[in-house]
N, C-alpha and C positions, 0 to 999 in steps of 0.2 A: 361539495366533494362527494356526497352520497350519490348524486345523479351521475357523476363521471364513472364511479365504480359500477353502478348499475348498467350504464351504457357499455362499459367494457365487458361485463358478463354477457350482455346481449350479443355483442360482436363476436366474442369467443364462441358462444353457442352457435351463432349463424355460420361461422367459419368451420367449426367441427361438423355441423350438419351438411354443409356443402361438400366437405371432403368425404364424409360418409356416403353422401348421395352418389358419388362416383364409384365407390368401391362396394359398400354394403348398404344398399338402399333400404333394407328392412330395419336397420338400426336408427334411421333418421328420426322417426317419431319418438323413440326412447331418448335420443339426444335432446330433442326439442323439449320434451317433457321434463327432463332433468334440469335443463337450463332454466325453464320456466319456474320450476320449484325453487331453485337456488335464488332466482331473482325475487320471487315472492317472499321467501324467508328473509332475505336481505332487507327488503322494503318493510317487512313486518316489524323488524327491530326499530326502524325509524318511526313507524306508526305508533308503537307503544309510548314513545316519548311524547308524541302529540296528544295522545289520549290522556296521559297524566296532566299535561298542561291544561287541556280543556276541563278536566275534572276539577283541578284547582281553580280555574277560572269560574266555573259554575258555582262553586262553593263561596268564592269571594264576592261575586256579583249578585248572587241570589237568583240566577236564572234557573228555571225549573229543570231538574234532571231529565224529565220526560222529553223535553224539547231536544236536549243534547242527544239523548238516546235515539230519538226519532231521526235526527239529522244523520247520525252514524248509520242507522238502518237504511236510510235512503241512499247514502253514499255507497254502502256495502252492496245494496241491490244493484246499483248502477255499475259498479265494478264487476260484479259477478256476471251480469247480463252481457256487458261489453266483452269480457274475456271469453265467455262461452260463445257468443255470436262470432267473434273473430276466429275462434277455433273451428266452428262449424263452416264458416266461409272458406277457411283454408282447405277443408275437406271437399269443397266444391258444392256445397248446398246453400247457396245464397238465399234462396227462397225461405228456407227454414230459419236462417239467421235473421232475415228481415222480419219474419213473424215473431221471432223471439224478442227482437228489439221493440216491436210494437207492444207486445204483451208486457215487457219490462216497463215501458213508459206508463202503461195503464196502472201497473202495480205501484210505481213510484207516485203517481197521482193520488192513489188511494192511501198510500203510506204518509203522504203529506197532509192529510186532512187534520190530524191533531195540531199541526203547526198553524194551519189556517184557523182552526177553532181558537187557539190561544191568541193569535193576532186579533181576531174579532173581539174577544173578551177584553183585551188591552185597549182597543179602540173605543169600545163602549164605555169602559171605565174612565177613559180620558174625556170623552164627551160629557159624561155625567159630572165631572169635576169642573167643567167650564161654566 
């Protein structure tokens, strides 16, 4: 149900922007920004429930909080880069957006190193048990 509401907000924003584009084109960016903020805030409520679940999950299973934090950091970086690149592409600067995406991928790789390190430690400890 969340996704349907979110899609409705997006459609309403697009229709309002389309109408404004014909009459007051200088207000279109503000309309799109307002719609984007409303969608983000709406999705943020849904995200807080998921974060609570993962927090309880990590406490109950004994998964290191650093791994969970790193995964959230990676997902957040990905979302921010994708949102920014999309916005820059809409402004007509595809080259800048492509470079941003490439840099974002490099940063994601570097941010994933703690997870690779933890996986390596787990594999080594499993090999030593055998």
